[in-house]
Structure formats: structure tokens, C-alpha cells
C-alpha positions, 0 to 999 in steps of 0.5 A: 828061285824063279819068279814068274809074272803073267800078263795079257789076260782080259775080256774078249768075245767068242771068236776073238784072240788073246796073247798071254805073256809070262816073264821069268826072272831070278834063276831063269837059267835053271829052267828046263820046262815052261808053259801054261795051265788053266783052271776054270771054276769048279774044275781041275787045273789042266795043261794048255801048252808047254815047252818040255825039257828038250824044247818040244811043245805039248798042247792040251787037247782042248786048245790044239789047233787054236793056240800057239806057244812061243818063246823069246829066250833073250827076254826069258819070256813065254807067250801063248797066242790063243785064237778062236776063243770059246766061252769054255776057255774062260779060266785063270791062266797060270804060267809054270816053270820047272827048274833044276836041280830037283825039278822045282816047280814055280807058278805065277799068280795067274791071269784071268781070261774071260770069253763072252758069248 
């Protein structure tokens, strides 16, 4: 079992920045991929940024060039730095981890990001 706890969401003005954190506990050593997704009201959950199996990074098209995913392996924590935020970035941001064996998926409880215009 893997537990994920997100933090760092909040209200920010357009053009501002936020850093989200996701701390993993439990069987974190089994995690092979970890990253961020978001879901806005009435929309499907979408990729923001992830570390894939093998350590590569993938970014969603809507945040490319404005966001950076990083990690502190010693702290079992993944971060998402978001810059030049836009009102359309408003969503609940979820941390997701995938562990082996079986590629089990785990989700955090989500953290709200609201960008005001």
C-alpha cells in the first residue's frame, strides 16, 4: 500500500506561481511512476506532469513551458512548480503513484488550485 499526501494548493492571481508537494509513505519503494493530474469542474482528469517508469518526465500540453516536476528521493516527495498561472489552471490537482507488482495505482486526496483573473 502507498499513501499520498498533497499540499501547496491555494488561491493565486493570474501570472503567479505555486509549488505543490506530494509525499509518499507506506510501500514507497515499490513506486515506479509518480506525478500530477488535474480535474476541473465538468472536465475529465488530465495529465499535468509525471515521472515515468525509468525516470523520464512527461508534461501535459497545457502546462508545457510553465511547469516543472521534480523529486526528492530521500523525502519520497514529488513537487510541481507552476509558473505563469492562468485562470484555466483552476482545478483539483491529484498526485498519482504506480507501484509494482501489478502496476497498482494510488491517488492522493487532491488539493485545490484556484487562479483568479
